[in-house]
DSSP file (Angstrom, degrees, kcal/mol; ACC not computed):
  #  RESIDUE AA STRUCTURE BP1 BP2  ACC     N-H-->O    O-->H-N    N-H-->O    O-->H-N    TCO  KAPPA ALPHA  PHI   PSI    X-CA   Y-CA   Z-CA
    1    1 A M     >        0   0    0      0, 0.0     4,-2.0     0, 0.0     5,-0.1   0.000 360.0 360.0 360.0 -49.3   11.7    9.3    4.1
    2    2 A W  H  >  +     0   0    0      1,-0.2     4,-2.7     2,-0.2     5,-0.2   0.866 360.0  56.1 -67.0 -35.7   14.1    7.1    2.2
    3    3 A V  H  > S+     0   0    0      1,-0.2     4,-2.7     2,-0.2    -1,-0.2   0.924 107.7  49.2 -60.9 -42.9   12.2    4.0    3.3
    4    4 A T  H  > S+     0   0    0      2,-0.2     4,-2.6     1,-0.2    -2,-0.2   0.925 111.7  48.1 -62.2 -45.7    9.0    5.4    1.9
    5    5 A V  H  X S+     0   0    0     -4,-2.0     4,-2.3     1,-0.2    -2,-0.2   0.919 114.0  46.7 -62.0 -44.3   10.7    6.2   -1.5
    6    6 A I  H  X S+     0   0    0     -4,-2.7     4,-2.5     2,-0.2    -2,-0.2   0.919 112.7  49.5 -65.1 -43.8   12.3    2.8   -1.7
    7    7 A V  H  X S+     0   0    0     -4,-2.7     4,-2.6    -5,-0.2    -2,-0.2   0.924 111.7  48.5 -62.1 -45.0    9.0    1.0   -0.8
    8    8 A I  H  X S+     0   0    0     -4,-2.6     4,-2.5     1,-0.2    -1,-0.2   0.917 111.8  49.6 -62.3 -43.1    7.0    3.0   -3.4
    9    9 A A  H  X S+     0   0    0     -4,-2.3     4,-2.2    -5,-0.2    -1,-0.2   0.913 112.4  47.7 -62.1 -43.0    9.6    2.2   -6.1
   10   10 A L  H  X S+     0   0    0     -4,-2.5     4,-2.4     2,-0.2    -2,-0.2   0.905 111.1  50.6 -65.3 -41.1    9.6   -1.5   -5.2
   11   11 A V  H  X S+     0   0    0     -4,-2.6     4,-2.5     2,-0.2    -2,-0.2   0.917 110.1  49.9 -63.7 -42.8    5.8   -1.6   -5.2
   12   12 A I  H  X S+     0   0    0     -4,-2.5     4,-2.4     1,-0.2    -1,-0.2   0.917 110.6  50.7 -61.7 -42.6    5.7    0.1   -8.7
   13   13 A G  H  X S+     0   0    0     -4,-2.2     4,-2.3     1,-0.2    -2,-0.2   0.907 110.7  48.5 -60.1 -42.9    8.2   -2.4   -9.9
   14   14 A V  H  X S+     0   0    0     -4,-2.4     4,-2.4     2,-0.2    -2,-0.2   0.911 110.6  51.1 -64.3 -42.7    6.1   -5.3   -8.6
   15   15 A I  H  X S+     0   0    0     -4,-2.5     4,-1.8     2,-0.2    -2,-0.2   0.924 110.2  48.8 -62.4 -44.7    2.9   -3.9  -10.2
   16   16 A V  H  X S+     0   0    0     -4,-2.4     4,-1.5     1,-0.2     3,-0.2   0.937 111.9  49.4 -60.9 -46.9    4.6   -3.5  -13.6
   17   17 A K  H  X S+     0   0    0     -4,-2.3     4,-0.9     1,-0.2    -1,-0.2   0.897 110.4  50.9 -58.4 -40.9    6.0   -7.1  -13.5
   18   18 A R  H  < S+     0   0    0     -4,-2.4    71,-2.4     1,-0.2    -1,-0.2   0.799 105.2  55.3 -72.6 -27.6    2.5   -8.4  -12.5
   19   19 A F  H  < S+     0   0    0     -4,-1.8    -1,-0.2    69,-0.2    -2,-0.2   0.836 108.5  49.5 -70.1 -31.0    0.9   -6.6  -15.4
   20   20 A L  H  < S-     0   0    0     -4,-1.5    -2,-0.2    -5,-0.2    -1,-0.2   0.710 124.1-105.4 -77.0 -20.2    3.3   -8.3  -17.8
   21   21 A G     <  -     0   0    0     -4,-0.9    67,-0.2    -5,-0.2    -2,-0.1   0.309  44.1-172.1  97.9 130.6    2.5  -11.7  -16.2
   22   22 A E  E     -A   87   0A   0     65,-2.4    65,-2.6    -4,-0.2    -1,-0.0  -0.987  33.3 -84.2-151.3 157.4    4.8  -13.5  -13.8
   23   23 A P  E     -A   86   0A   0      0, 0.0     2,-0.9     0, 0.0    63,-0.3  -0.356  44.7-122.8 -60.9 143.9    5.1  -16.9  -12.1
   24   24 A L        -     0   0    0     61,-3.0   126,-3.0     4,-0.0     2,-0.5  -0.817  33.6-176.7 -95.9 107.4    3.2  -17.0   -8.8
   25   25 A N     >  -     0   0    0     -2,-0.9     4,-1.6   124,-0.2     3,-0.3  -0.891  27.5-138.1-107.5 130.6    5.6  -17.8   -6.1
   26   26 A A  H  > S+     0   0    0     -2,-0.5     4,-2.5   124,-0.3     5,-0.3   0.873 103.9  53.5 -56.9 -40.2    4.3  -18.3   -2.5
   27   27 A R  H  > S+     0   0    0      1,-0.2     4,-2.3     2,-0.2    -1,-0.2   0.915 108.7  48.9 -62.7 -42.3    7.2  -16.3   -1.0
   28   28 A D  H  4 S+     0   0    0     -3,-0.3    -1,-0.2     1,-0.2    -2,-0.2   0.788 114.1  47.2 -68.3 -27.1    6.6  -13.3   -3.3
   29   29 A V  H  < S+     0   0    0     -4,-1.6    -2,-0.2    -3,-0.1    -1,-0.2   0.901 125.4  24.0 -78.8 -42.4    2.9  -13.4   -2.4
   30   30 A F  H  X S+     0   0    0     -4,-2.5     4,-1.2    -5,-0.2    -3,-0.2   0.787 112.1  59.6-101.9 -29.6    3.1  -13.7    1.4
   31   31 A V  H  X S+     0   0    0     -4,-2.3     4,-2.7    -5,-0.3     5,-0.2   0.954  99.3  53.0 -72.6 -50.2    6.5  -12.4    2.6
   32   32 A P  H  > S+     0   0    0      0, 0.0     4,-2.9     0, 0.0     5,-0.3   0.901 109.1  49.5 -55.5 -43.0    6.4   -8.7    1.4
   33   33 A P  H  > S+     0   0    0      0, 0.0     4,-2.3     0, 0.0     5,-0.2   0.915 113.4  46.4 -62.3 -39.0    3.0   -7.9    3.0
   34   34 A V  H  X S+     0   0    0     -4,-1.2     4,-2.3     2,-0.2     5,-0.1   0.918 115.1  46.5 -67.4 -42.5    4.2   -9.4    6.3
   35   35 A V  H  X S+     0   0    0     -4,-2.7     4,-2.5     2,-0.2     5,-0.2   0.940 114.8  45.7 -65.4 -48.0    7.5   -7.6    6.2
   36   36 A L  H  X S+     0   0    0     -4,-2.9     4,-2.4    -5,-0.2    92,-0.2   0.908 114.0  48.6 -64.0 -41.5    6.0   -4.2    5.3
   37   37 A T  H  X S+     0   0    0     -4,-2.3     4,-2.6    -5,-0.3     5,-0.2   0.919 111.7  50.7 -63.4 -42.2    3.2   -4.5    7.9
   38   38 A G  H  X S+     0   0    0     -4,-2.3     4,-2.7    -5,-0.2    -2,-0.2   0.903 109.7  49.4 -61.1 -42.3    5.9   -5.4   10.5
   39   39 A I  H  X S+     0   0    0     -4,-2.5     4,-2.4     2,-0.2    -1,-0.2   0.918 112.1  49.2 -63.0 -42.9    8.0   -2.4    9.6
   40   40 A G  H  X S+     0   0    0     -4,-2.4     4,-2.0     2,-0.2    -2,-0.2   0.918 113.2  45.2 -63.1 -44.7    5.0   -0.1    9.8
   41   41 A V  H  X S+     0   0    0     -4,-2.6     4,-2.7     2,-0.2     5,-0.2   0.914 112.1  52.5 -65.4 -42.9    3.9   -1.5   13.2
   42   42 A Y  H  X S+     0   0    0     -4,-2.7     4,-3.1     1,-0.2     5,-0.4   0.918 108.7  50.9 -58.3 -44.0    7.5   -1.3   14.5
   43   43 A H  H  X>S+     0   0    0     -4,-2.4     4,-2.3     1,-0.2     5,-1.2   0.913 111.3  48.3 -60.3 -43.1    7.7    2.4   13.4
   44   44 A L  I  X>S+     0   0    0     -4,-2.0     5,-2.8     3,-0.2     4,-0.7   0.941 116.9  41.0 -62.8 -47.0    4.4    3.1   15.2
   45   45 A V  I  <5S+     0   0    0     -4,-2.7    -2,-0.2     3,-0.2    -1,-0.2   0.917 123.5  36.9 -69.4 -44.1    5.5    1.4   18.4
   46   46 A K  I  <5S+     0   0    0     -4,-3.1    -3,-0.2    -5,-0.2    -2,-0.2   0.914 133.2  15.9 -77.6 -44.5    9.1    2.6   18.5
   47   47 A D  I  <5S+     0   0    0     -4,-2.3    -3,-0.2    -5,-0.4    -2,-0.1   0.778 127.8  35.6-106.0 -30.2    8.8    6.2   17.1
   48   48 A V  I  << -     0   0    0     -5,-1.2    -3,-0.2    -4,-0.7    -4,-0.1   0.879  65.2-162.9-100.0 -42.8    5.2    7.4   17.2
   49   49 A H      < -     0   0    0     -5,-2.8    -4,-0.1    -6,-0.2    -5,-0.1   0.983  27.6-143.9  52.7  65.3    3.5    6.0   20.4
   50   50 A P        -     0   0    0      0, 0.0    -1,-0.1     0, 0.0     2,-0.1  -0.198   4.2-129.6 -64.5 149.8    0.0    6.7   19.1
   51   51 A T     >  -     0   0    0      1,-0.1     4,-2.7     4,-0.0     5,-0.2  -0.280  35.8 -89.5 -85.7 177.7   -2.8    7.8   21.4
   52   52 A G  H  > S+     0   0    0      1,-0.2     4,-1.8     2,-0.2     5,-0.1   0.905 127.6  46.8 -57.2 -45.7   -6.2    6.2   21.6
   53   53 A G  H  > S+     0   0    0      1,-0.2     4,-1.7     2,-0.2    -1,-0.2   0.893 113.0  49.2 -64.7 -40.5   -7.7    8.5   19.0
   54   54 A E  H  > S+     0   0    0      1,-0.2     4,-2.4     2,-0.2    -2,-0.2   0.894 107.9  54.3 -65.8 -39.7   -4.8    8.0   16.7
   55   55 A I  H  X S+     0   0    0     -4,-2.7     4,-2.8     1,-0.2    -1,-0.2   0.889 104.6  55.4 -61.3 -38.8   -5.1    4.2   17.1
   56   56 A A  H  X S+     0   0    0     -4,-1.8     4,-2.4     1,-0.2    -1,-0.2   0.922 109.4  46.0 -60.3 -44.0   -8.7    4.4   16.1
   57   57 A W  H  X S+     0   0    0     -4,-1.7     4,-2.6     2,-0.2    -2,-0.2   0.895 112.1  51.6 -65.1 -39.5   -7.7    6.1   12.8
   58   58 A I  H  X S+     0   0    0     -4,-2.4     4,-2.5     2,-0.2    -2,-0.2   0.918 110.8  48.0 -62.7 -43.6   -4.9    3.6   12.2
   59   59 A V  H  X S+     0   0    0     -4,-2.8     4,-2.6     2,-0.2     5,-0.2   0.922 112.0  49.0 -64.6 -44.4   -7.4    0.7   12.7
   60   60 A V  H  X S+     0   0    0     -4,-2.4     4,-2.4     1,-0.2     5,-0.2   0.948 113.7  46.2 -59.7 -48.9   -9.9    2.3   10.3
   61   61 A A  H  X S+     0   0    0     -4,-2.6     4,-2.6     1,-0.2    -2,-0.2   0.891 112.8  50.8 -61.6 -40.1   -7.3    2.9    7.7
   62   62 A A  H  X S+     0   0    0     -4,-2.5     4,-2.8    -5,-0.2    -1,-0.2   0.909 110.5  48.3 -65.6 -42.0   -5.9   -0.7    8.1
   63   63 A L  H  X S+     0   0    0     -4,-2.6     4,-2.3     2,-0.2    -2,-0.2   0.898 113.0  47.9 -66.1 -39.6   -9.3   -2.3    7.8
   64   64 A V  H  X S+     0   0    0     -4,-2.4     4,-2.7    -5,-0.2     5,-0.2   0.932 114.0  47.5 -64.7 -44.9  -10.1   -0.2    4.6
   65   65 A G  H  X S+     0   0    0     -4,-2.6     4,-2.4     1,-0.2    -2,-0.2   0.905 111.7  49.7 -62.1 -42.9   -6.7   -1.1    3.2
   66   66 A L  H  X S+     0   0    0     -4,-2.8     4,-2.4     2,-0.2    -1,-0.2   0.909 112.0  49.4 -61.8 -42.6   -7.2   -4.8    4.0
   67   67 A G  H  X S+     0   0    0     -4,-2.3     4,-2.3     2,-0.2    -2,-0.2   0.927 112.2  45.7 -64.3 -46.8  -10.6   -4.7    2.4
   68   68 A F  H  X S+     0   0    0     -4,-2.7     4,-2.7     1,-0.2    -1,-0.2   0.882 112.4  52.6 -65.0 -36.3   -9.4   -3.1   -0.8
   69   69 A G  H  X S+     0   0    0     -4,-2.4     4,-2.0    -5,-0.2    -2,-0.2   0.913 108.3  50.3 -63.2 -41.9   -6.5   -5.5   -0.9
   70   70 A A  H  < S+     0   0    0     -4,-2.4     4,-0.4     2,-0.2    -2,-0.2   0.908 111.9  47.5 -63.2 -41.9   -8.8   -8.4   -0.6
   71   71 A I  H >< S+     0   0    0     -4,-2.3     3,-1.6     1,-0.2     4,-0.4   0.925 110.4  52.6 -63.2 -43.6  -10.9   -7.1   -3.4
   72   72 A R  H >< S+     0   0    0     -4,-2.7     3,-1.7     1,-0.3    -2,-0.2   0.850  99.6  63.8 -60.9 -33.8   -7.8   -6.5   -5.5
   73   73 A G  T 3< S+     0   0    0     -4,-2.0    -1,-0.3     1,-0.3    -2,-0.2   0.658  97.3  58.0 -65.5 -14.9   -6.8  -10.1   -4.9
   74   74 A L  T <  S+     0   0    0     -3,-1.6    -1,-0.3    -4,-0.4    -2,-0.2   0.601  98.3  63.2 -85.0 -12.7   -9.9  -11.2   -6.8
   75   75 A T  S <  S+     0   0    0     -3,-1.7    18,-0.2    -4,-0.4    17,-0.2   0.777  73.6  93.1 -93.4 -27.7   -8.9   -9.3  -10.0
   76   76 A P  S    S-     0   0    0      0, 0.0     2,-0.6     0, 0.0    13,-0.2  -0.342  77.2-117.1 -67.1 149.2   -5.6  -10.9  -11.3
   77   77 A R  E     -B   88   0A   0     11,-3.1    11,-1.7     2,-0.0     2,-0.4  -0.756  29.8-159.7 -82.2 124.2   -5.9  -13.6  -13.9
   78   78 A L  E     +B   87   0A   0     -2,-0.6     2,-0.3     9,-0.2     9,-0.2  -0.888  20.9 159.0-105.0 137.6   -4.5  -16.8  -12.5
   79   79 A Y  E     -B   86   0A   0      7,-2.0     7,-2.5    -2,-0.4     2,-0.4  -0.988  40.3-108.7-154.3 159.6   -3.4  -19.5  -14.9
   80   80 A A  E     +B   85   0A   0     -2,-0.3     2,-0.3     5,-0.2     5,-0.2  -0.774  37.9 167.8 -92.3 134.5   -1.2  -22.6  -15.2
   81   81 A K  E >   -B   84   0A   0      3,-2.8     3,-1.8    -2,-0.4    -2,-0.0  -0.967  69.3  -4.8-147.2 129.5    1.9  -22.3  -17.4
   82   82 A E  T 3  S-     0   0    0     -2,-0.3     3,-0.1     1,-0.3    -2,-0.0   0.815 130.1 -57.7  56.3  31.2    4.7  -24.8  -17.5
   83   83 A G  T 3  S+     0   0    0      1,-0.2     2,-0.3    67,-0.0    -1,-0.3   0.506 120.9  86.6  82.6   4.8    3.0  -26.8  -14.8
   84   84 A H  E <  S- B   0  81A   0     -3,-1.8    -3,-2.8    63,-0.1    -1,-0.2  -0.868  82.9 -86.9-133.6 166.8    3.0  -23.9  -12.2
   85   85 A L  E     - B   0  80A   0     63,-2.2   -61,-3.0   -61,-0.3    65,-0.3  -0.481  40.4-179.2 -74.6 141.3    0.8  -21.0  -11.3
   86   86 A W  E     -AB  23  79A   0     -7,-2.5    -7,-2.0   -63,-0.3     2,-0.3  -0.919   8.4-156.0-131.1 159.8    1.2  -17.6  -13.0
   87   87 A Q  E     -AB  22  78A   0    -65,-2.6   -65,-2.4    -2,-0.3     2,-0.4  -0.975   8.4-171.8-136.5 153.8   -0.6  -14.4  -12.5
   88   88 A R  E     - B   0  77A   0    -11,-1.7   -11,-3.1    -2,-0.3   -69,-0.2  -0.951  24.5-128.1-144.7 124.2   -1.4  -11.3  -14.6
   89   89 A Y        -     0   0    0    -71,-2.4     2,-0.2    -2,-0.4    -2,-0.0  -0.340  28.1-153.5 -64.9 152.7   -2.9   -8.1  -13.3
   90   90 A T     >  -     0   0    0      1,-0.0     4,-1.7    -2,-0.0     3,-0.2  -0.623  34.4 -93.9-119.1 178.3   -5.9   -6.8  -15.2
   91   91 A V  H  > S+     0   0    0      1,-0.2     4,-2.4    -2,-0.2     5,-0.1   0.861 126.6  58.1 -61.2 -34.9   -7.5   -3.5  -15.8
   92   92 A W  H  > S+     0   0    0      2,-0.2     4,-2.3     1,-0.2    -1,-0.2   0.865 101.8  54.7 -64.0 -35.4   -9.8   -4.2  -12.9
   93   93 A T  H  > S+     0   0    0    -18,-0.2     4,-2.5     2,-0.2    -1,-0.2   0.934 109.3  47.0 -61.6 -45.6   -6.7   -4.6  -10.7
   94   94 A L  H  X S+     0   0    0     -4,-1.7     4,-2.8     1,-0.2     5,-0.2   0.904 109.8  53.7 -62.7 -41.2   -5.5   -1.2  -11.7
   95   95 A A  H  X S+     0   0    0     -4,-2.4     4,-2.4     1,-0.2    -1,-0.2   0.901 110.7  46.2 -61.1 -41.1   -9.0    0.2  -11.0
   96   96 A V  H  X S+     0   0    0     -4,-2.3     4,-2.8     2,-0.2    -1,-0.2   0.905 111.6  52.1 -69.4 -40.6   -9.0   -1.2   -7.5
   97   97 A W  H  X S+     0   0    0     -4,-2.5     4,-2.2     2,-0.2    -2,-0.2   0.955 112.9  44.6 -56.7 -51.1   -5.5    0.1   -6.9
   98   98 A V  H  X S+     0   0    0     -4,-2.8     4,-2.4     1,-0.2    -2,-0.2   0.922 114.3  48.8 -62.3 -45.3   -6.5    3.6   -8.0
   99   99 A T  H  X S+     0   0    0     -4,-2.4     4,-2.7    -5,-0.2    -1,-0.2   0.918 111.4  49.5 -61.0 -43.5   -9.7    3.6   -6.0
  100  100 A S  H  X S+     0   0    0     -4,-2.8     4,-2.6     1,-0.2    -1,-0.2   0.877 110.2  51.0 -66.2 -36.0   -7.9    2.4   -2.9
  101  101 A I  H  X S+     0   0    0     -4,-2.2     4,-2.4    -5,-0.2    -1,-0.2   0.929 111.6  47.4 -65.1 -44.6   -5.3    5.1   -3.2
  102  102 A V  H  X S+     0   0    0     -4,-2.4     4,-2.1     2,-0.2    -2,-0.2   0.931 114.0  47.0 -62.1 -45.7   -8.0    7.8   -3.5
  103  103 A V  H  X S+     0   0    0     -4,-2.7     4,-2.6     1,-0.2    -2,-0.2   0.909 111.6  51.2 -63.4 -41.8   -9.9    6.4   -0.5
  104  104 A N  H  X S+     0   0    0     -4,-2.6     4,-2.7     2,-0.2    -1,-0.2   0.888 108.9  50.5 -64.3 -38.5   -6.7    6.2    1.5
  105  105 A F  H  X S+     0   0    0     -4,-2.4     4,-2.7     2,-0.2    -1,-0.2   0.899 110.3  51.6 -63.9 -38.3   -5.8    9.8    0.7
  106  106 A G  H  X S+     0   0    0     -4,-2.1     4,-2.5     2,-0.2    -2,-0.2   0.924 110.8  46.4 -62.4 -44.5   -9.3   10.7    1.8
  107  107 A I  H  X S+     0   0    0     -4,-2.6     4,-2.8     1,-0.2    -2,-0.2   0.910 112.5  51.4 -63.9 -41.3   -8.9    8.9    5.1
  108  108 A G  H  X S+     0   0    0     -4,-2.7     4,-2.7     2,-0.2    -2,-0.2   0.902 109.6  49.5 -61.5 -41.4   -5.5   10.5    5.5
  109  109 A F  H  X S+     0   0    0     -4,-2.7     4,-2.6     2,-0.2    -2,-0.2   0.934 112.8  46.6 -63.1 -46.2   -7.0   14.0    4.9
  110  110 A L  H  X S+     0   0    0     -4,-2.5     4,-1.8     2,-0.2    -2,-0.2   0.908 113.1  49.8 -62.1 -42.0   -9.8   13.3    7.4
  111  111 A A  H  <>S+     0   0    0     -4,-2.8     5,-2.8     2,-0.2     4,-0.3   0.927 111.8  47.5 -63.4 -44.7   -7.3   12.0    9.9
  112  112 A T  H ><5S+     0   0    0     -4,-2.7     3,-1.5     1,-0.2    -2,-0.2   0.907 110.5  52.3 -62.6 -41.7   -5.0   15.0    9.5
  113  113 A T  H 3<5S+     0   0    0     -4,-2.6    -1,-0.2     1,-0.3    -2,-0.2   0.849 107.0  53.7 -61.3 -34.2   -8.0   17.3    9.8
  114  114 A A  T 3<5S-     0   0    0     -4,-1.8    -1,-0.3    -5,-0.2    -2,-0.2   0.473 128.2-100.1 -80.6  -1.6   -8.9   15.5   13.1
  115  115 A G  T < 5S+     0   0    0     -3,-1.5    -3,-0.2     1,-0.3    -2,-0.1   0.548  71.7 147.1  98.7   7.7   -5.3   16.2   14.4
  116  116 A V      < -     0   0    0     -5,-2.8    -1,-0.3    -6,-0.2    -2,-0.1  -0.660  49.2-122.3 -78.5 125.9   -3.7   12.8   13.7
  117  117 A P    >   -     0   0    0      0, 0.0     3,-1.8     0, 0.0     4,-0.1  -0.342  15.1-119.3 -68.8 150.1    0.0   13.4   12.8
  118  118 A T  G >  S+     0   0    0      1,-0.3     3,-2.0     2,-0.2    -2,-0.0   0.833 111.8  65.5 -56.0 -34.7    1.3   12.1    9.5
  119  119 A E  G 3  S+     0   0    0      1,-0.3    -1,-0.3     3,-0.1   -71,-0.1   0.737  90.7  64.8 -62.8 -22.0    3.8    9.9   11.3
  120  120 A A  G <  S+     0   0    0     -3,-1.8    -1,-0.3     1,-0.2    -2,-0.2   0.420  98.7  56.5 -82.2   3.0    0.9    7.9   12.8
  121  121 A R  S <  S-     0   0    0     -3,-2.0    -1,-0.2    -4,-0.1    -2,-0.1  -0.546  80.1-168.7-129.5  67.0    0.0    6.8    9.3
  122  122 A P     >  -     0   0    0      0, 0.0     4,-2.0     0, 0.0     3,-0.3  -0.325  22.3-138.5 -64.7 136.4    3.2    5.1    8.0
  123  123 A M  H  > S+     0   0    0      1,-0.2     4,-2.8     2,-0.2     5,-0.3   0.860 102.8  58.9 -59.6 -38.5    3.2    4.3    4.3
  124  124 A T  H  > S+     0   0    0      1,-0.2     4,-2.5     2,-0.2    -1,-0.2   0.890 106.6  47.5 -61.5 -38.5    4.8    1.0    4.9
  125  125 A L  H  > S+     0   0    0     -3,-0.3     4,-2.7     2,-0.2     5,-0.3   0.926 112.3  49.3 -67.5 -44.6    1.9   -0.1    7.1
  126  126 A S  H  X S+     0   0    0     -4,-2.0     4,-1.9     2,-0.2    -2,-0.2   0.939 116.6  40.7 -60.1 -49.0   -0.7    1.1    4.6
  127  127 A I  H  X S+     0   0    0     -4,-2.8     4,-2.8     2,-0.2     5,-0.2   0.916 115.4  52.2 -67.0 -42.9    0.9   -0.7    1.7
  128  128 A G  H  X S+     0   0    0     -4,-2.5     4,-2.1    -5,-0.3   -91,-0.2   0.918 110.8  46.0 -60.5 -45.6    1.7   -3.8    3.8
  129  129 A V  H  X S+     0   0    0     -4,-2.7     4,-2.2     2,-0.2    -1,-0.2   0.903 113.3  50.2 -65.6 -40.8   -1.9   -4.2    5.0
  130  130 A S  H  X S+     0   0    0     -4,-1.9     4,-2.0    -5,-0.3    -2,-0.2   0.929 112.3  46.5 -62.6 -45.6   -3.2   -3.7    1.5
  131  131 A L  H  X S+     0   0    0     -4,-2.8     4,-2.8     1,-0.2    -1,-0.2   0.832 108.5  57.4 -65.9 -31.2   -0.9   -6.3    0.1
  132  132 A L  H  X S+     0   0    0     -4,-2.1     4,-2.3    -5,-0.2    -2,-0.2   0.922 105.7  49.2 -64.5 -43.8   -1.8   -8.6    3.0
  133  133 A G  H  X S+     0   0    0     -4,-2.2     4,-1.9     1,-0.2     5,-0.2   0.912 113.1  47.7 -60.0 -42.1   -5.5   -8.4    2.0
  134  134 A E  H  X S+     0   0    0     -4,-2.0     4,-3.2     1,-0.2     5,-0.3   0.917 110.4  52.0 -63.9 -43.4   -4.5   -9.2   -1.6
  135  135 A A  H  X S+     0   0    0     -4,-2.8     4,-2.7     1,-0.2     5,-0.3   0.890 108.2  51.2 -62.0 -40.4   -2.3  -12.1   -0.5
  136  136 A I  H  X S+     0   0    0     -4,-2.3     4,-1.9     2,-0.2    -1,-0.2   0.949 117.5  37.8 -63.5 -48.8   -5.0  -13.7    1.5
  137  137 A T  H  X S+     0   0    0     -4,-1.9     4,-2.3     2,-0.2    -2,-0.2   0.942 120.2  45.7 -68.7 -47.6   -7.5  -13.6   -1.3
  138  138 A L  H  X S+     0   0    0     -4,-3.2     4,-2.8     1,-0.2    -2,-0.2   0.906 112.4  51.8 -63.0 -42.5   -5.1  -14.4   -4.1
  139  139 A G  H  X S+     0   0    0     -4,-2.7     4,-2.4    -5,-0.3    -1,-0.2   0.904 109.7  49.6 -61.3 -41.7   -3.5  -17.2   -2.0
  140  140 A G  H  X S+     0   0    0     -4,-1.9     4,-1.6    -5,-0.3    -1,-0.2   0.915 112.1  47.5 -63.1 -42.8   -7.0  -18.7   -1.5
  141  141 A R  H  X S+     0   0    0     -4,-2.3     4,-0.9     1,-0.2    -2,-0.2   0.913 111.6  51.4 -63.1 -42.1   -7.8  -18.6   -5.1
  142  142 A A  H >X>S+     0   0    0     -4,-2.8     3,-0.8     1,-0.2     5,-0.7   0.911 107.9  51.2 -63.1 -43.1   -4.4  -20.1   -6.0
  143  143 A L  H ><5S+     0   0    0     -4,-2.4     3,-1.1     1,-0.2    -1,-0.2   0.863 105.4  56.5 -63.5 -35.2   -4.9  -23.0   -3.7
  144  144 A K  H 3<5S+     0   0    0     -4,-1.6    -1,-0.2     1,-0.2    -2,-0.2   0.739  95.9  65.8 -68.3 -22.1   -8.3  -23.8   -5.1
  145  145 A M  H <<5S-     0   0    0     -4,-0.9    -1,-0.2    -3,-0.8    -2,-0.2   0.707  95.8-141.1 -73.5 -18.5   -6.8  -24.1   -8.6
  146  146 A N  T <<5 +     0   0    0     -3,-1.1    -3,-0.1    -4,-0.5    -2,-0.1   0.835  60.7 123.9  60.5  33.3   -4.9  -27.2   -7.4
  147  147 A V      < -     0   0    0     -5,-0.7    -1,-0.2   -68,-0.0    -2,-0.1  -0.983  66.5-109.3-120.1 134.5   -1.8  -26.1   -9.4
  148  148 A P        -     0   0    0      0, 0.0   -63,-2.2     0, 0.0    -5,-0.0  -0.282  29.7-108.4 -68.2 148.3    1.4  -25.7   -7.5
  149  149 A F        -     0   0    0    -65,-0.2  -124,-0.2     1,-0.1   -63,-0.1  -0.310  48.5 -89.8 -60.7 156.6    3.0  -22.3   -6.9
  150  150 A T        -     0   0    0   -126,-3.0  -124,-0.3   -65,-0.3    -1,-0.1  -0.588  47.2-117.5 -72.5 127.3    6.1  -21.7   -8.9
  151  151 A P     >  -     0   0    0      0, 0.0     4,-1.2     0, 0.0     3,-0.4  -0.299  18.4-117.9 -64.8 151.9    9.2  -22.9   -7.0
  152  152 A E  H  > S+     0   0    0      1,-0.2     4,-2.0     2,-0.2     3,-0.3   0.879 112.1  57.6 -56.2 -42.4   11.8  -20.4   -6.0
  153  153 A Q  H  > S+     0   0    0      1,-0.2     4,-2.5     2,-0.2    -1,-0.2   0.868 100.4  56.9 -62.6 -37.4   14.5  -22.0   -8.1
  154  154 A D  H  > S+     0   0    0     -3,-0.4     4,-1.8     1,-0.2    -1,-0.2   0.889 107.7  48.6 -60.3 -38.7   12.5  -21.7  -11.3
  155  155 A I  H  X S+     0   0    0     -4,-1.2     4,-2.2    -3,-0.3    -2,-0.2   0.916 110.6  49.7 -68.4 -42.8   12.2  -18.0  -10.8
  156  156 A L  H  X S+     0   0    0     -4,-2.0     4,-2.3     1,-0.2    -2,-0.2   0.896 109.8  51.9 -62.6 -39.8   16.0  -17.7  -10.2
  157  157 A D  H  X S+     0   0    0     -4,-2.5     4,-2.3     1,-0.2    -1,-0.2   0.890 108.3  51.5 -63.0 -39.4   16.7  -19.7  -13.3
  158  158 A R  H  X S+     0   0    0     -4,-1.8     4,-1.8     2,-0.2    -2,-0.2   0.916 109.9  49.0 -63.4 -43.6   14.4  -17.4  -15.3
  159  159 A I  H  X S+     0   0    0     -4,-2.2     4,-1.7     1,-0.2    -2,-0.2   0.929 111.3  49.8 -62.9 -44.5   16.3  -14.3  -14.1
  160  160 A K  H  X S+     0   0    0     -4,-2.3     4,-1.6     1,-0.2    -1,-0.2   0.899 109.5  51.1 -61.2 -41.1   19.7  -15.8  -14.9
  161  161 A S  H  < S+     0   0    0     -4,-2.3    -1,-0.2     1,-0.2    -2,-0.2   0.830 109.0  51.2 -68.6 -30.4   18.6  -16.7  -18.4
  162  162 A R  H  < S+     0   0    0     -4,-1.8    -1,-0.2     1,-0.2    -2,-0.2   0.830 108.0  52.9 -72.5 -31.9   17.4  -13.2  -19.0
  163  163 A I  H  <        0   0    0     -4,-1.7    -2,-0.2     1,-0.2    -1,-0.2   0.859 360.0 360.0 -71.4 -35.1   20.7  -11.7  -17.9
  164  164 A R     <        0   0    0     -4,-1.6    -1,-0.2    -5,-0.2    -2,-0.2   0.493 360.0 360.0 -69.5 360.0   22.7  -13.9  -20.2
């Protein structure tokens, strides 16, 4: 329960930051989706032990999440600033987020109606897979721009200067 609340709070924080515009750092793009997906899979394997039918629902939900994430990765504005990549979410990004949430709730409702327990649909897995789809598309777009990702140290320096 607490993991879900913390993950949701962190995701909301990331979304707000990205709407304001932020440096595009490779670690921030690729690490969270992998970690969240890993936590979700670990939860399934360790605690849930899904059956064949449940696995089918998990795969369908994951593919839908990956697809919406990939579409969402097409929507942020990417631009060069101070010699590095930056991103800013757009209204289209929000529209894809909302649509994907509605579709995921629909899939969850159908799965529950079919008898799949809520535990077999971990929030961390859903968010992680969706962010993974976004990272793949966004990362590909970023590489095509031929502008370097923002180095980690530049981001730390920005945070320090805001605190002072």
